[in-house]
C-alpha positions in Angstrom: 4.1 18.4 16.3 6.4 15.1 17.3 5.0 11.7 15.6 6.8 8.3 15.6 6.5 6.9 11.6 7.1 4.0 10.3 8.8 6.1 7.3 11.6 7.9 9.7 12.6 4.2 11.6 12.7 2.2 8.3 10.2 -0.3 9.4 9.7 -3.1 7.2 9.5 -3.1 3.8 7.3 -1.0 1.5 5.2 -4.3 0.8 4.7 -4.6 4.7 3.8 -0.9 5.2 1.2 -1.4 2.4 -0.5 -4.4 4.1 -0.8 -2.1 7.4 -3.3 0.6 5.3 -6.6 0.2 6.6 -8.5 1.0 2.8 -12.4 0.3 4.2 -12.1 2.9 7.1 -12.7 7.0 6.7 -10.3 8.0 10.2 -7.7 8.4 9.4 -7.7 9.3 6.0 -5.7 7.6 3.3 -3.5 10.4 3.1 -2.8 10.3 6.4 -2.0 6.7 6.7 0.2 7.0 3.8 2.1 10.1 5.2 2.6 8.1 8.6 3.9 4.7 7.1 5.9 6.8 4.5 4.0 5.4 1.2 3.1 7.1 -1.8 -0.8 7.4 -1.8 -1.1 6.9 -5.8 0.8 4.0 -5.0 -1.7 1.9 -2.6 -4.4 1.8 -5.6 -1.9 -0.2 -7.5 -3.7 -3.3 -8.4 -1.3 -6.1 -10.3 -2.5 -7.7 -13.6 -3.3 -11.3 -14.2 -1.0 -12.8 -16.1 -2.4 -14.8 -19.4 -1.5 -18.1 -17.4 -3.7 -16.8 -14.3 -6.6 -15.3 -16.4 -6.8 -19.1 -17.4 -6.0 -17.4 -21.4 -4.6 -20.4 -23.9 -2.4 -19.3 -26.3 -3.4 -20.7 -29.4 
C-alpha cells in the first residue's frame, strides 16, 4: 500500500498538522488521521491550561 503521508514529507510543524485534524468527524478515525499526519494520538487530546492571569485570578 503506497500512501503519501505528511510525516514522510516533513510537511508543516506539529502545530500545523494538529490543525488539520477533523476531531468531530468519524471517517477517517482519529487514529488513522494521526497515522497519516505523523502525530501522536495522545497529543491530539491535550488542552493547554489557563494561566492565573487568563482565568482572572488575582494574587492576594
